[in-house]
C-alpha positions, -999 to 999 in steps of 0.1 A, spaced: 0 0 0 10 36 -2 1 70 -15 -9 65 -51 -29 84 -77 -62 83 -58 -47 97 -26 -28 124 -46 -60 136 -62 -79 134 -29 -52 156 -12 -54 181 -41 -92 183 -38 -91 187 0 -65 215 -3 -86 233 -29 -117 230 -7 -98 244 23 -99 212 44 -61 212 47 -56 248 56 -33 253 86 -20 217 84 17 219 91 24 184 105 13 149 95 16 117 114 12 85 95 2 53 113 24 30 94 53 42 73 41 47 37 56 51 3 46 74 -25 41 66 -62 22 83 -90 31 77 -127 7 104 -137 30 134 -135 1 158 -141 -15 147 -108 17 154 -88 22 188 -105 -14 197 -98 -11 187 -62 21 208 -57 4 237 -74 -26 235 -51 -1 238 -22 16 268 -38 47 249 -49 59 260 -83 89 237 -88 84 200 -84 113 177 -77 122 152 -104 122 125 -77 85 131 -72 78 130 -109 96 98 -117 77 72 -95 58 41 -104 43 13 -84 76 -5 -90 98 25 -80 83 41 -50 98 68 -28 92 74 9 60 95 15 81 118 36 95 133 4 60 142 -9 48 157 24 79 178 28 77 190 -8 42 203 1 56 221 31 42 196 57 65 183 84 63 145 84 63 119 111 52 83 112 47 55 137 57 20 128 74 -10 143 96 -13 112 121 14 124 124 32 90 144 63 92 126 89 112 98 67 124 86 66 160 92 30 168 62 16 187 34 -9 184 0 9 188 -15 -24 200 6 -23 232 26 9 235 14 42 250 16 73 228 45 95 241 33 127 256 53 148 231 31 134 203 -3 138 219 -25 165 202 4 176 180 -6 167 145 -32 184 122 -35 154 100 -32 117 110 -34 91 83 -37 54 80 -38 34 48 -63 6 51 -56 -26 32 -83 -36 8 -98 -71 10 -89 -93 -20 -119 -116 -16 
């Protein structure tokens, strides 16, 4: 799973409708990757966030060549954090089934995301 074309378009629409105004920090529950082979969607998202220049790294992703979601959020001007047991660079290592949320992270984030897995049956 990861941030693909549907999420990119959703974020663009939310930004244009004002739903993401004032969002300066995101916390992902589970570290995610980003991919979007439709360059026009990435450019439109960046434009909605007032970003004129788009990194070639963001424009050259596919499902087979994903990049960390951190790069996308930071390109949009949003400080990125994630919680995961995988220990990827920059993640808060914890298991939300058992560990208590550290006080420094409570109430801090304007956007919290989780990517649900779709059933294949």
